[in-house]
N, C-alpha and C positions, 0 to 999 in steps of 0.2 A: 473344223473351226465353227461352222454353223452359226455365224453371226448374221444379223440382218444388214441390209444395205444401208449405207450411210457414210458420213464423214466423221472421223475420229481424230482428235488432236490432243497433244500434251506438250507443255513447254519444257524444253531442254536447257538446263543451265550450261551444260558443256558446249552445246552448239550456239547458245545465245539466240535461239529461234524456237519456234514450234516445229514439231514433227507432226505432219498430218497425213493420214492415209484415207484413201477412198476405197470402200468395200462394196461389192455387188454380190449378194448371195454369200457364198463361202470363199470368194476370191478377192484378192487385193487388185485394184485397178490403177492406183496411183499412190505415189509417195511424194510429198512436197515439203518445203521448209518456209512457210509464211512468217511474217513478222507478227501478224495478228490472226485470230481465227474467229469464226462465228460463235457467239456465246451459246448457241444451241448445240454445238458439237459436243460429243461425249469424249471423255478422256479414258474410258474403260474399254479396252479391247486387248485380247491376248497377243496380237501381233505387236501392238504398241509396247506391251510388257516385254516382249522379246527384244524389240529395238532398243528399249531403254536399258535392258540388261547388257546388251552389246555396247552401248554408249558408256556404261559403267565399267567396261573392261572384260566382260565375259566373252570368251571366244565362241561366238554364236555363228552357226551356219543357217542360212535362210533357204537352203536348197529344198526344204520340204514345204515351204509356204506356197500355197496355191495362188498363182498370179494369173490374171486374165490379160494376156498380151494382145492388144488389138493394134498390131503393127504389121507392116509388110513381111512376107515370109522370109526374105533375105535378112531383114533386121532381126526377126525372131531367132534365126539360126545363130547370129552373132551374139545376141543377148543370152541365149541358152549356153553358149560357150563361156561367156563372161561369168555367168552364174556359177560355173564350176571352179572358178579360180579360188584356191584355198585362202583362208584368213592369213594375213601377214605376207602373202606372196604378191609379186607384181609381174605383170606380163607387158609386153610391148604390143603395139597395134599389129606388127608383123606376125608375132606369135599367135595372136587371136585369129588373124586371117588364116594362118597355117592350120590351126586347130578347128576352124569352122568348115563344115562340109560345103563343097562347091566353090570355095573361095581360093584365090591364088595370091599370095603375098607379093608376087612380082607384078601384079596387075594394079595399076594406079587407080582404076575404077573400083576395084575390090577394097583397096585401102581406104578410099573415100567412103565407101559404103560402111566399113567398120566404124570410122569416125562419126559418120552421120547417125548410125544406130546408137552409139554411145551418147551422143549429144541429145538424142530424142528419147532416151531411156525413160519410160514412164514410172519406174519404181527403183530409183537409186537407193542404196543401202541393201535392199533385198536382192537386186542385181547389182553387184558391187563394181560399178564402172570406175570408181576411184582407184581400183587396183590395176588399171591400165595406165601406165605412166606417161605415155606420149600421145594422149588423146583427150578430147573434151569429156567432161562429166556432165550429166544432167543436173547435178547438184550445183548450187552456187559455189564459186571458187573458194570462199572462206569455209564453207561446209566440207567441200572436197579435201581441203588441207587438214581440217580437224580429223576427218575420217582416216586419212593417211597417217597422220600423227598417232592416232589411237592404235593403229596396227603396226607402228614402227616402220612405215614405208617412206 
């Protein structure tokens, strides 16, 4: 990717919000959906191009996007599992726990850990927490619903 650090944002008519990414070196560190953005932010970034293609209906996989996850190790494992959920598929929290190394879907603490990791996901869309149907998403509820609708979930 080779882009410099910064904030990049572009307005999405579909989401009725901006999509904003934070980049450090060649890695995405955040994705958010603000109502307004700093006028100095740039709208030109290849990851934004890919996100907007996805929002226009392209079956995009973001598994190859370099993401800098600065989260606890257990949360990282959960988010890496969620990152592998295919476009148009939905998993339950239980299935995510079952597929995540060292977690047990029968353990209430592990189920809470999965929900917390999803709620605190720093890069929604790139890590598609909207594909987990019985858990919170880091995206605002109206964005989460539009992402689900886009994928027929």
